N, CA, C, O and the ligand as a Tripos MOL2 file, in Angstrom:
@<TRIPOS>MOLECULE
protein
  241   239    61     0     0
PROTEIN
NO_CHARGES

@<TRIPOS>ATOM
      1 N           5.1760    4.8430   -8.5020 N.3       1 MET1
      2 CA          6.2730    4.8960   -9.4840 C.3       1 MET1
      3 C           7.2090    3.7080   -9.2850 C.2       1 MET1
      4 O           7.6830    3.4600   -8.1770 O.2       1 MET1
      5 N           7.4660    2.9920  -10.3460 N.am      2 ILE2
      6 CA          8.4530    1.9120  -10.2940 C.3       2 ILE2
      7 C           9.5140    2.1800  -11.3480 C.2       2 ILE2
      8 O           9.3480    3.0290  -12.2240 O.2       2 ILE2
      9 N          10.5950    1.4450  -11.2440 N.am      3 LYS3
     10 CA         11.6430    1.5700  -12.2450 C.3       3 LYS3
     11 C          11.7210    0.3060  -13.0790 C.2       3 LYS3
     12 O          11.6050   -0.8020  -12.5560 O.2       3 LYS3
     13 N          11.9150    0.4750  -14.3620 N.am      4 CYS4
     14 CA         12.1180   -0.6670  -15.2370 C.3       4 CYS4
     15 C          13.3380   -1.4390  -14.7520 C.2       4 CYS4
     16 O          14.4170   -0.8770  -14.5670 O.2       4 CYS4
     17 N          13.1430   -2.7440  -14.5500 N.am      5 SER5
     18 CA         14.2450   -3.5400  -14.0340 C.3       5 SER5
     19 C          15.2980   -3.8000  -15.1000 C.2       5 SER5
     20 O          16.3600   -4.3450  -14.8010 O.2       5 SER5
     21 N          15.0190   -3.4240  -16.3150 N.am      6 PHE6
     22 CA         15.9730   -3.6340  -17.4090 C.3       6 PHE6
     23 C          16.7850   -2.3790  -17.7010 C.2       6 PHE6
     24 O          18.0130   -2.4390  -17.7730 O.2       6 PHE6
     25 N          16.1080   -1.2360  -17.8700 N.am      7 CYS7
     26 CA         16.8180   -0.0220  -18.2680 C.3       7 CYS7
     27 C          16.7600    1.0660  -17.2030 C.2       7 CYS7
     28 O          17.4360    2.0880  -17.3210 O.2       7 CYS7
     29 N          15.9420    0.8500  -16.1470 N.am      8 GLY8
     30 CA         15.8760    1.8210  -15.0670 C.3       8 GLY8
     31 C          14.9600    2.9920  -15.3580 C.2       8 GLY8
     32 O          14.9370    3.9600  -14.5980 O.2       8 GLY8
     33 N          14.2060    2.9220  -16.4400 N.am      9 PHE9
     34 CA         13.2920    3.9970  -16.8030 C.3       9 PHE9
     35 C          12.1630    4.0890  -15.7820 C.2       9 PHE9
     36 O          11.5490    3.0690  -15.4720 O.2       9 PHE9
     37 N          11.8650    5.2890  -15.2420 N.am     10 PRO10
     38 CA         10.7800    5.4310  -14.2690 C.3      10 PRO10
     39 C           9.4110    5.2860  -14.9310 C.2      10 PRO10
     40 O           9.1410    5.9150  -15.9540 O.2      10 PRO10
     41 N           8.5450    4.4510  -14.3400 N.am     11 ILE11
     42 CA          7.2410    4.1630  -14.9280 C.3      11 ILE11
     43 C           6.1400    4.4310  -13.9040 C.2      11 ILE11
     44 O           6.2150    3.9590  -12.7690 O.2      11 ILE11
     45 N           5.1200    5.1880  -14.3040 N.am     12 GLU12
     46 CA          3.9430    5.3820  -13.4690 C.3      12 GLU12
     47 C           3.0140    4.1920  -13.6710 C.2      12 GLU12
     48 O           2.5990    3.9090  -14.7940 O.2      12 GLU12
     49 N           2.6870    3.4960  -12.5850 N.am     13 GLU13
     50 CA          1.8360    2.3190  -12.7240 C.3      13 GLU13
     51 C           0.4780    2.6660  -13.3280 C.2      13 GLU13
     52 O          -0.0670    1.9070  -14.1290 O.2      13 GLU13
     53 N          -0.0660    3.8280  -12.9360 N.am     14 GLU14
     54 CA         -1.4190    4.1720  -13.3470 C.3      14 GLU14
     55 C          -1.5280    4.4490  -14.8390 C.2      14 GLU14
     56 O          -2.5700    4.2120  -15.4500 O.2      14 GLU14
     57 N          -0.4510    4.9480  -15.4150 N.am     15 THR15
     58 CA         -0.5090    5.2870  -16.8360 C.3      15 THR15
     59 C           0.2620    4.2900  -17.6900 C.2      15 THR15
     60 O           0.2820    4.3910  -18.9170 O.2      15 THR15
     61 N           0.8980    3.3250  -17.0280 N.am     16 ALA16
     62 CA          1.7370    2.3930  -17.7590 C.3      16 ALA16
     63 C           0.9080    1.5090  -18.6820 C.2      16 ALA16
     64 O          -0.2410    1.1700  -18.3970 O.2      16 ALA16
     65 N           1.5200    1.1580  -19.7730 N.am     17 GLN17
     66 CA          0.8820    0.2390  -20.6990 C.3      17 GLN17
     67 C           0.9820   -1.1760  -20.1480 C.2      17 GLN17
     68 O           2.0630   -1.6200  -19.7610 O.2      17 GLN17
     69 N          -0.1320   -1.8760  -20.1140 N.am     18 ARG18
     70 CA         -0.1130   -3.2560  -19.6520 C.3      18 ARG18
     71 C           0.3890   -4.1460  -20.7820 C.2      18 ARG18
     72 O          -0.0120   -4.0190  -21.9390 O.2      18 ARG18
     73 N           1.2690   -5.0370  -20.4020 N.am     19 GLY19
     74 CA          1.9800   -5.8120  -21.4160 C.3      19 GLY19
     75 C           1.1150   -6.7650  -22.2000 C.2      19 GLY19
     76 O           1.3920   -7.0050  -23.3750 O.2      19 GLY19
     77 N           0.0730   -7.3230  -21.6000 N.am     20 CYS20
     78 CA         -0.5830   -8.4560  -22.2500 C.3      20 CYS20
     79 C          -2.0730   -8.2180  -22.4450 C.2      20 CYS20
     80 O          -2.8970   -8.9850  -21.9460 O.2      20 CYS20
     81 N          -2.4150   -7.1800  -23.1530 N.am     21 SER21
     82 CA         -3.8240   -6.8970  -23.3990 C.3      21 SER21
     83 C          -4.4580   -7.9890  -24.2620 C.2      21 SER21
     84 O          -5.6810   -8.1260  -24.2890 O.2      21 SER21
     85 N          -3.6580   -8.7410  -24.9450 N.am     22 GLY22
     86 CA         -4.2180   -9.7480  -25.8440 C.3      22 GLY22
     87 C          -3.9510  -11.1750  -25.4020 C.2      22 GLY22
     88 O          -4.2070  -12.1170  -26.1520 O.2      22 GLY22
     89 N          -3.4350  -11.3440  -24.1850 N.am     23 CYS23
     90 CA         -3.0870  -12.6950  -23.7550 C.3      23 CYS23
     91 C          -4.2860  -13.4110  -23.1420 C.2      23 CYS23
     92 O          -5.2100  -12.7540  -22.6640 O.2      23 CYS23
     93 N          -4.2900  -14.7260  -23.1450 N.am     24 PRO24
     94 CA         -5.4290  -15.5120  -22.6610 C.3      24 PRO24
     95 C          -5.7030  -15.3360  -21.1660 C.2      24 PRO24
     96 O          -6.7840  -15.6850  -20.6910 O.2      24 PRO24
     97 N          -4.7570  -14.8120  -20.4420 N.am     25 PHE25
     98 CA         -4.9360  -14.6320  -18.9980 C.3      25 PHE25
     99 C          -5.4240  -13.2210  -18.6870 C.2      25 PHE25
    100 O          -5.1440  -12.6930  -17.6110 O.2      25 PHE25
    101 N          -6.1300  -12.6230  -19.5940 N.am     26 LYS26
    102 CA         -6.6000  -11.2490  -19.4550 C.3      26 LYS26
    103 C          -7.2270  -11.0240  -18.0800 C.2      26 LYS26
    104 O          -8.1380  -11.7500  -17.6830 O.2      26 LYS26
    105 N          -6.7460  -10.0330  -17.3690 N.am     27 GLY27
    106 CA         -7.3020   -9.7630  -16.0550 C.3      27 GLY27
    107 C          -6.4540  -10.3370  -14.9360 C.2      27 GLY27
    108 O          -6.4380   -9.7980  -13.8290 O.2      27 GLY27
    109 N          -5.7550  -11.4220  -15.2100 N.am     28 ASN28
    110 CA         -4.9140  -12.0120  -14.1800 C.3      28 ASN28
    111 C          -3.4850  -11.5030  -14.2700 C.2      28 ASN28
    112 O          -2.8440  -11.2300  -13.2550 O.2      28 ASN28
    113 N          -3.0010  -11.3800  -15.4800 N.am     29 CYS29
    114 CA         -1.6290  -10.9500  -15.6900 C.3      29 CYS29
    115 C          -1.5520   -9.4280  -15.5440 C.2      29 CYS29
    116 O          -2.2580   -8.6940  -16.2360 O.2      29 CYS29
    117 N          -0.7070   -8.9750  -14.6580 N.am     30 ARG30
    118 CA         -0.6130   -7.5300  -14.4070 C.3      30 ARG30
    119 C           0.7710   -7.0150  -14.7400 C.2      30 ARG30
    120 O           1.3240   -6.1710  -14.0360 O.2      30 ARG30
    121 N           1.3140   -7.5270  -15.8060 N.am     31 ASN31
    122 CA          2.6310   -7.0520  -16.2260 C.3      31 ASN31
    123 C           2.5690   -5.5920  -16.6720 C.2      31 ASN31
    124 O           1.5700   -5.1280  -17.2220 O.2      31 ASN31
    125 N           3.6530   -4.9000  -16.4210 N.am     32 ILE32
    126 CA          3.7770   -3.5150  -16.8660 C.3      32 ILE32
    127 C           4.8410   -3.4610  -17.9480 C.2      32 ILE32
    128 O           5.9120   -4.0550  -17.8180 O.2      32 ILE32
    129 N           4.5320   -2.7430  -19.0090 N.am     33 LYS33
    130 CA          5.4630   -2.6630  -20.1190 C.3      33 LYS33
    131 C           6.2030   -1.3400  -20.0800 C.2      33 LYS33
    132 O           5.5930   -0.2740  -20.0010 O.2      33 LYS33
    133 N           7.5120   -1.4200  -20.1360 N.am     34 CYS34
    134 CA          8.3380   -0.2210  -20.1280 C.3      34 CYS34
    135 C           8.1840    0.5250  -21.4470 C.2      34 CYS34
    136 O           8.4040   -0.0570  -22.5090 O.2      34 CYS34
    137 N           7.8050    1.8250  -21.4000 N.am     35 PRO35
    138 CA          7.6360    2.6020  -22.6300 C.3      35 PRO35
    139 C           8.9630    2.9220  -23.3030 C.2      35 PRO35
    140 O           9.0000    3.3110  -24.4700 O.2      35 PRO35
    141 N          10.0360    2.7590  -22.5690 N.am     36 ASN36
    142 CA         11.3560    3.1110  -23.0920 C.3      36 ASN36
    143 C          11.9750    1.9610  -23.8690 C.2      36 ASN36
    144 O          12.4560    2.1530  -24.9860 O.2      36 ASN36
    145 N          11.9680    0.7680  -23.2880 N.am     37 CYS37
    146 CA         12.6660   -0.3510  -23.9240 C.3      37 CYS37
    147 C          11.7350   -1.5090  -24.2720 C.2      37 CYS37
    148 O          12.1420   -2.4400  -24.9660 O.2      37 CYS37
    149 N          10.4720   -1.4620  -23.7920 N.am     38 GLY38
    150 CA          9.5230   -2.5070  -24.1390 C.3      38 GLY38
    151 C           9.6130   -3.7360  -23.2570 C.2      38 GLY38
    152 O           8.9140   -4.7220  -23.4930 O.2      38 GLY38
    153 N          10.4570   -3.6910  -22.2520 N.am     39 PHE39
    154 CA         10.6000   -4.8190  -21.3360 C.3      39 PHE39
    155 C           9.3440   -4.9510  -20.4740 C.2      39 PHE39
    156 O           8.8050   -3.9530  -19.9980 O.2      39 PHE39
    157 N           8.8840   -6.1810  -20.2780 N.am     40 GLU40
    158 CA          7.7100   -6.4050  -19.4550 C.3      40 GLU40
    159 C           8.1030   -6.9710  -18.1050 C.2      40 GLU40
    160 O           8.9240   -7.8840  -18.0140 O.2      40 GLU40
    161 N           7.5020   -6.4110  -17.0480 N.am     41 MET41
    162 CA          7.8260   -6.8860  -15.6990 C.3      41 MET41
    163 C           6.5510   -6.9730  -14.8870 C.2      41 MET41
    164 O           5.6040   -6.2290  -15.1430 O.2      41 MET41
    165 N           6.5080   -7.8670  -13.9130 N.am     42 PRO42
    166 CA          5.3300   -7.9530  -13.0530 C.3      42 PRO42
    167 C           5.2200   -6.7310  -12.1630 C.2      42 PRO42
    168 O           6.2280   -6.1700  -11.7340 O.2      42 PRO42
    169 N           3.9930   -6.3230  -11.8900 N.am     43 GLU43
    170 CA          3.7570   -5.1870  -11.0090 C.3      43 GLU43
    171 C           4.2330   -5.5220   -9.6010 C.2      43 GLU43
    172 O           4.0040   -6.6290   -9.1140 O.2      43 GLU43
    173 N           4.8820   -4.5870   -8.9570 N.am     44 GLU44
    174 CA          5.4210   -4.8420   -7.6270 C.3      44 GLU44
    175 C           4.3360   -4.7470   -6.5700 C.2      44 GLU44
    176 O           3.5510   -3.7990   -6.5660 O.2      44 GLU44
    177 N           4.2890   -5.7150   -5.6820 N.am     45 PRO45
    178 CA          3.3680   -5.6080   -4.5510 C.3      45 PRO45
    179 C           3.7540   -4.4640   -3.6370 C.2      45 PRO45
    180 O           4.9220   -4.0810   -3.5630 O.2      45 PRO45
    181 N           2.7550   -3.9110   -2.9310 N.am     46 LYS46
    182 CA          3.0250   -2.7250   -2.1190 C.3      46 LYS46
    183 C           4.0100   -3.0060   -0.9970 C.2      46 LYS46
    184 O           4.8130   -2.1430   -0.6440 O.2      46 LYS46
    185 N           3.9520   -4.2310   -0.4230 N.am     47 TRP47
    186 CA          4.8690   -4.5250    0.6830 C.3      47 TRP47
    187 C           6.3090   -4.5120    0.1980 C.2      47 TRP47
    188 O           7.2250   -4.1850    0.9530 O.2      47 TRP47
    189 N           6.5050   -4.8700   -1.0660 N.am     48 LEU48
    190 CA          7.8640   -4.8870   -1.5980 C.3      48 LEU48
    191 C           8.3770   -3.4610   -1.7840 C.2      48 LEU48
    192 O           9.5540   -3.1770   -1.5600 O.2      48 LEU48
    193 N           7.4760   -2.5720   -2.1960 N.am     49 LYS49
    194 CA          7.8530   -1.1650   -2.3410 C.3      49 LYS49
    195 C           8.3120   -0.5970   -1.0080 C.2      49 LYS49
    196 O           9.2970    0.1390   -0.9370 O.2      49 LYS49
    197 N           7.5800   -0.9520    0.0560 N.am     50 LYS50
    198 CA          7.9480   -0.4600    1.3760 C.3      50 LYS50
    199 C           9.3490   -0.9130    1.7270 C.2      50 LYS50
    200 O          10.1660   -0.1320    2.2150 O.2      50 LYS50
    201 N           9.6150   -2.1720    1.4750 N.am     51 LEU51
    202 CA         10.9440   -2.7130    1.7630 C.3      51 LEU51
    203 C          12.0050   -1.9040    1.0250 C.2      51 LEU51
    204 O          13.0310   -1.5390    1.5990 O.2      51 LEU51
    205 N          11.7530   -1.6320   -0.2340 N.am     52 LYS52
    206 CA         12.7310   -0.8920   -1.0340 C.3      52 LYS52
    207 C          12.8940    0.5270   -0.5070 C.2      52 LYS52
    208 O          13.9950    1.0770   -0.5120 O.2      52 LYS52
    209 N          11.7750    1.1230   -0.0470 N.am     53 GLY53
    210 CA         11.8160    2.4710    0.5030 C.3      53 GLY53
    211 C          12.7240    2.5320    1.7190 C.2      53 GLY53
    212 O          13.4680    3.4930    1.9140 O.2      53 GLY53
    213 N          12.6440    1.4770    2.5370 N.am     54 TRP54
    214 CA         13.4920    1.4480    3.7210 C.3      54 TRP54
    215 C          14.9530    1.2850    3.3330 C.2      54 TRP54
    216 O          15.8420    1.8920    3.9300 O.2      54 TRP54
    217 N          15.1830    0.4620    2.3310 N.am     55 GLY55
    218 CA         16.5590    0.1840    1.9210 C.3      55 GLY55
    219 C          17.2140    1.3980    1.2870 C.2      55 GLY55
    220 O          18.4320    1.5680    1.3440 O.2      55 GLY55
    221 N          16.3800    2.2440    0.6790 N.am     56 ARG56
    222 CA         16.9230    3.3950   -0.0540 C.3      56 ARG56
    223 C          17.7180    4.3030    0.8620 C.2      56 ARG56
    224 O          18.7580    4.8310    0.4670 O.2      56 ARG56
    225 N          17.2290    4.4900    2.1040 N.am     57 LYS57
    226 CA         17.9320    5.3520    3.0500 C.3      57 LYS57
    227 C          19.3340    4.8350    3.3380 C.2      57 LYS57
    228 O          20.3010    5.5950    3.3970 O.2      57 LYS57
    229 N          19.4140    3.5210    3.5130 N.am     58 ALA58
    230 CA         20.6930    2.9050    3.8590 C.3      58 ALA58
    231 C          21.6840    3.0140    2.7100 C.2      58 ALA58
    232 O          22.8880    3.1720    2.9130 O.2      58 ALA58
    233 N          21.1460    2.9250    1.4970 N.am     59 ASN59
    234 CA         22.0390    2.9350    0.3400 C.3      59 ASN59
    235 C          22.3990    4.3540   -0.0980 C.2      59 ASN59
    236 O          23.2940    4.5410   -0.9220 O.2      59 ASN59
    237 N          21.7130    5.3430    0.4420 N.am     60 GLY60
    238 CA         22.0110    6.7060    0.0600 C.3      60 GLY60
    239 C          21.2200    7.0710   -1.1640 C.2      60 GLY60
    240 O          21.3270    8.1950   -1.6560 O.2      60 GLY60
    241 ZN         12.9410   -0.3570  -19.7900 Zn       61 ZN61
@<TRIPOS>BOND
     1     1     2 1
     2     2     3 1
     3     3     4 2
     4     3     5 am
     5     5     6 1
     6     6     7 1
     7     7     8 2
     8     7     9 am
     9     9    10 1
    10    10    11 1
    11    11    12 2
    12    11    13 am
    13    13    14 1
    14    14    15 1
    15    15    16 2
    16    15    17 am
    17    17    18 1
    18    18    19 1
    19    19    20 2
    20    19    21 am
    21    21    22 1
    22    22    23 1
    23    23    24 2
    24    23    25 am
    25    25    26 1
    26    26    27 1
    27    27    28 2
    28    27    29 am
    29    29    30 1
    30    30    31 1
    31    31    32 2
    32    31    33 am
    33    33    34 1
    34    34    35 1
    35    35    36 2
    36    35    37 am
    37    37    38 1
    38    38    39 1
    39    39    40 2
    40    39    41 am
    41    41    42 1
    42    42    43 1
    43    43    44 2
    44    43    45 am
    45    45    46 1
    46    46    47 1
    47    47    48 2
    48    47    49 am
    49    49    50 1
    50    50    51 1
    51    51    52 2
    52    51    53 am
    53    53    54 1
    54    54    55 1
    55    55    56 2
    56    55    57 am
    57    57    58 1
    58    58    59 1
    59    59    60 2
    60    59    61 am
    61    61    62 1
    62    62    63 1
    63    63    64 2
    64    63    65 am
    65    65    66 1
    66    66    67 1
    67    67    68 2
    68    67    69 am
    69    69    70 1
    70    70    71 1
    71    71    72 2
    72    71    73 am
    73    73    74 1
    74    74    75 1
    75    75    76 2
    76    75    77 am
    77    77    78 1
    78    78    79 1
    79    79    80 2
    80    79    81 am
    81    81    82 1
    82    82    83 1
    83    83    84 2
    84    83    85 am
    85    85    86 1
    86    86    87 1
    87    87    88 2
    88    87    89 am
    89    89    90 1
    90    90    91 1
    91    91    92 2
    92    91    93 am
    93    93    94 1
    94    94    95 1
    95    95    96 2
    96    95    97 am
    97    97    98 1
    98    98    99 1
    99    99   100 2
   100    99   101 am
   101   101   102 1
   102   102   103 1
   103   103   104 2
   104   103   105 am
   105   105   106 1
   106   106   107 1
   107   107   108 2
   108   107   109 am
   109   109   110 1
   110   110   111 1
   111   111   112 2
   112   111   113 am
   113   113   114 1
   114   114   115 1
   115   115   116 2
   116   115   117 am
   117   117   118 1
   118   118   119 1
   119   119   120 2
   120   119   121 am
   121   121   122 1
   122   122   123 1
   123   123   124 2
   124   123   125 am
   125   125   126 1
   126   126   127 1
   127   127   128 2
   128   127   129 am
   129   129   130 1
   130   130   131 1
   131   131   132 2
   132   131   133 am
   133   133   134 1
   134   134   135 1
   135   135   136 2
   136   135   137 am
   137   137   138 1
   138   138   139 1
   139   139   140 2
   140   139   141 am
   141   141   142 1
   142   142   143 1
   143   143   144 2
   144   143   145 am
   145   145   146 1
   146   146   147 1
   147   147   148 2
   148   147   149 am
   149   149   150 1
   150   150   151 1
   151   151   152 2
   152   151   153 am
   153   153   154 1
   154   154   155 1
   155   155   156 2
   156   155   157 am
   157   157   158 1
   158   158   159 1
   159   159   160 2
   160   159   161 am
   161   161   162 1
   162   162   163 1
   163   163   164 2
   164   163   165 am
   165   165   166 1
   166   166   167 1
   167   167   168 2
   168   167   169 am
   169   169   170 1
   170   170   171 1
   171   171   172 2
   172   171   173 am
   173   173   174 1
   174   174   175 1
   175   175   176 2
   176   175   177 am
   177   177   178 1
   178   178   179 1
   179   179   180 2
   180   179   181 am
   181   181   182 1
   182   182   183 1
   183   183   184 2
   184   183   185 am
   185   185   186 1
   186   186   187 1
   187   187   188 2
   188   187   189 am
   189   189   190 1
   190   190   191 1
   191   191   192 2
   192   191   193 am
   193   193   194 1
   194   194   195 1
   195   195   196 2
   196   195   197 am
   197   197   198 1
   198   198   199 1
   199   199   200 2
   200   199   201 am
   201   201   202 1
   202   202   203 1
   203   203   204 2
   204   203   205 am
   205   205   206 1
   206   206   207 1
   207   207   208 2
   208   207   209 am
   209   209   210 1
   210   210   211 1
   211   211   212 2
   212   211   213 am
   213   213   214 1
   214   214   215 1
   215   215   216 2
   216   215   217 am
   217   217   218 1
   218   218   219 1
   219   219   220 2
   220   219   221 am
   221   221   222 1
   222   222   223 1
   223   223   224 2
   224   223   225 am
   225   225   226 1
   226   226   227 1
   227   227   228 2
   228   227   229 am
   229   229   230 1
   230   230   231 1
   231   231   232 2
   232   231   233 am
   233   233   234 1
   234   234   235 1
   235   235   236 2
   236   235   237 am
   237   237   238 1
   238   238   239 1
   239   239   240 2
@<TRIPOS>SUBSTRUCTURE
     1 MET1         2 RESIDUE 1 A MET
     2 ILE2         6 RESIDUE 1 A ILE
     3 LYS3        10 RESIDUE 1 A LYS
     4 CYS4        14 RESIDUE 1 A CYS
     5 SER5        18 RESIDUE 1 A SER
     6 PHE6        22 RESIDUE 1 A PHE
     7 CYS7        26 RESIDUE 1 A CYS
     8 GLY8        30 RESIDUE 1 A GLY
     9 PHE9        34 RESIDUE 1 A PHE
    10 PRO10       38 RESIDUE 1 A PRO
    11 ILE11       42 RESIDUE 1 A ILE
    12 GLU12       46 RESIDUE 1 A GLU
    13 GLU13       50 RESIDUE 1 A GLU
    14 GLU14       54 RESIDUE 1 A GLU
    15 THR15       58 RESIDUE 1 A THR
    16 ALA16       62 RESIDUE 1 A ALA
    17 GLN17       66 RESIDUE 1 A GLN
    18 ARG18       70 RESIDUE 1 A ARG
    19 GLY19       74 RESIDUE 1 A GLY
    20 CYS20       78 RESIDUE 1 A CYS
    21 SER21       82 RESIDUE 1 A SER
    22 GLY22       86 RESIDUE 1 A GLY
    23 CYS23       90 RESIDUE 1 A CYS
    24 PRO24       94 RESIDUE 1 A PRO
    25 PHE25       98 RESIDUE 1 A PHE
    26 LYS26      102 RESIDUE 1 A LYS
    27 GLY27      106 RESIDUE 1 A GLY
    28 ASN28      110 RESIDUE 1 A ASN
    29 CYS29      114 RESIDUE 1 A CYS
    30 ARG30      118 RESIDUE 1 A ARG
    31 ASN31      122 RESIDUE 1 A ASN
    32 ILE32      126 RESIDUE 1 A ILE
    33 LYS33      130 RESIDUE 1 A LYS
    34 CYS34      134 RESIDUE 1 A CYS
    35 PRO35      138 RESIDUE 1 A PRO
    36 ASN36      142 RESIDUE 1 A ASN
    37 CYS37      146 RESIDUE 1 A CYS
    38 GLY38      150 RESIDUE 1 A GLY
    39 PHE39      154 RESIDUE 1 A PHE
    40 GLU40      158 RESIDUE 1 A GLU
    41 MET41      162 RESIDUE 1 A MET
    42 PRO42      166 RESIDUE 1 A PRO
    43 GLU43      170 RESIDUE 1 A GLU
    44 GLU44      174 RESIDUE 1 A GLU
    45 PRO45      178 RESIDUE 1 A PRO
    46 LYS46      182 RESIDUE 1 A LYS
    47 TRP47      186 RESIDUE 1 A TRP
    48 LEU48      190 RESIDUE 1 A LEU
    49 LYS49      194 RESIDUE 1 A LYS
    50 LYS50      198 RESIDUE 1 A LYS
    51 LEU51      202 RESIDUE 1 A LEU
    52 LYS52      206 RESIDUE 1 A LYS
    53 GLY53      210 RESIDUE 1 A GLY
    54 TRP54      214 RESIDUE 1 A TRP
    55 GLY55      218 RESIDUE 1 A GLY
    56 ARG56      222 RESIDUE 1 A ARG
    57 LYS57      226 RESIDUE 1 A LYS
    58 ALA58      230 RESIDUE 1 A ALA
    59 ASN59      234 RESIDUE 1 A ASN
    60 GLY60      238 RESIDUE 1 A GLY
    61 ZN61       241 GROUP 0 **** ****
């Protein structure tokens, strides 16, 4: 689960709509499209998620 960096809408990576199904970089671009606002963002690497998980405790 990630959050839209624009509106904060929670997005499931597995069911998320990929932003660029028609772009020439098909297969390379792994953008995720927010179903709420349509904002496209790159998929977060797992190591970054871990970092955020650790930070969450500190921030409450
Ligand atoms: Zn959004």
